[in-house]
C-alpha positions as CSV (number, residue, x, y, z in Angstrom):
1,M,113.3,86.8,79.4
2,N,114.2,84.9,82.5
3,T,113.2,85.9,86.1
4,K,116.5,87.6,86.8
5,E,116.3,89.7,83.7
6,H,112.6,90.6,84.5
7,L,113.5,91.6,88.0
8,E,116.3,93.8,86.8
9,K,113.9,95.5,84.2
10,I,111.4,96.1,87.1
11,K,114.0,97.7,89.2
12,A,115.0,99.9,86.2
13,K,111.5,100.9,85.5
14,C,110.9,101.8,89.2
15,Q,114.1,103.9,89.2
16,E,113.0,105.6,86.0
17,L,109.5,106.4,87.4
18,L,111.2,107.7,90.7
19,A,113.5,109.9,88.6
20,T,110.5,111.3,86.6
21,A,108.6,112.0,89.9
22,E,111.6,113.9,91.3
23,K,111.1,116.4,88.4
24,R,107.5,117.2,89.1
25,T,106.5,120.6,90.3
26,E,106.2,120.9,94.1
27,G,103.1,122.1,95.7
28,I,99.6,122.5,94.2
29,W,99.5,121.8,90.6
30,R,97.8,124.7,88.8
31,H,98.3,123.9,85.2
32,N,100.3,121.6,82.8
33,E,100.3,120.6,79.2
34,I,100.5,117.0,77.9
35,N,100.3,116.2,74.2
36,D,98.4,119.4,73.3
37,V,95.9,118.7,76.2
38,R,95.7,121.5,78.7
39,I,95.3,120.4,82.3
40,T,94.0,123.0,84.8
41,A,93.7,122.0,88.4
42,L,91.0,124.2,89.8
43,A,90.7,125.3,93.5
44,M,86.9,124.8,93.2
45,H,85.4,121.7,91.8
46,Q,84.5,122.5,88.3
47,N,84.2,120.2,85.2
48,P,86.1,119.3,83.1
49,V,89.8,119.9,84.3
50,L,91.2,118.1,81.4
51,S,89.8,117.8,77.9
52,G,91.0,117.2,74.4
53,N,91.9,114.1,72.2
54,D,88.6,112.5,73.1
55,I,89.5,112.6,76.8
56,E,87.6,114.4,79.5
57,L,88.5,114.1,83.1
58,T,86.9,115.8,86.0
59,C,88.3,117.3,89.2
60,F,87.5,113.9,90.9
61,D,89.7,112.2,88.4
62,G,92.5,114.7,89.2
63,D,92.0,114.2,93.0
64,F,92.3,110.4,92.3
65,I,95.6,110.9,90.3
66,A,97.0,113.2,92.9
67,S,96.1,110.8,95.7
68,C,98.0,107.9,93.9
69,A,101.2,109.9,93.4
70,G,102.7,109.5,96.9
71,P,101.7,105.8,97.4
72,A,103.0,105.0,93.9
73,E,106.5,106.4,94.8
74,A,106.4,104.4,98.0
75,G,105.5,101.3,96.0
76,W,108.3,101.9,93.6
77,R,110.9,102.2,96.5
78,A,109.4,99.2,98.3
79,T,109.6,97.0,95.1
80,I,113.2,98.0,94.5
81,A,114.0,97.2,98.2
82,A,112.0,93.9,98.1
83,I,113.9,92.7,95.0
84,D,117.3,93.6,96.4
85,V,116.6,91.8,99.7
86,L,115.1,88.7,98.0
87,Q,118.0,88.5,95.5
88,K,120.6,88.9,98.2
89,S,119.0,86.4,100.6
90,W,118.6,84.0,97.7
91,L,122.3,84.1,96.9
92,E,123.3,83.8,100.5
93,G,120.9,80.9,100.9
94,S,119.2,82.5,103.9
95,I,115.7,82.5,102.5
96,H,113.4,79.5,102.3
97,Y,113.2,78.4,98.6
98,G,109.3,78.3,98.5
99,T,108.8,81.6,100.3
100,G,111.4,83.5,98.3
101,R,110.3,82.0,95.0
102,K,106.7,82.9,95.8
103,A,107.6,86.5,96.7
104,L,109.7,86.9,93.5
105,E,106.9,85.4,91.4
106,T,104.4,87.9,93.0
107,I,106.6,90.9,92.0
108,V,107.1,89.6,88.5
109,T,103.3,88.9,88.1
110,A,102.6,92.4,89.3
111,W,104.9,93.9,86.7
112,P,104.1,92.2,83.3
113,E,106.4,92.9,80.4
114,E,104.0,95.4,78.9
115,L,104.5,97.7,81.9
116,L,108.2,97.7,81.5
117,N,108.4,99.4,78.1
């Protein structure tokens, strides 16, 4: 896949992830089920909060996951915006070749193909 196709796949994946994020339950997560694994977010730190299928996560793992949610959404939005600006600037010829190319390569490198499936 060429760079343009890769960038379009990155944008599509970011949009897909944002759409999924919009469907999440607002507020404090109390409990959810994923692949027959019950997740229970407890108010007090008890272990484990997720177990099954040879997986066991603690409340600290849950805290880490929750702490990543907002920044991840911001990162997806920023990635889409950066790609749009760089592509537009590139077409208009208003961006330095080396700088723009380096920025696009950095985005592509951060999103290898296996993350886009």
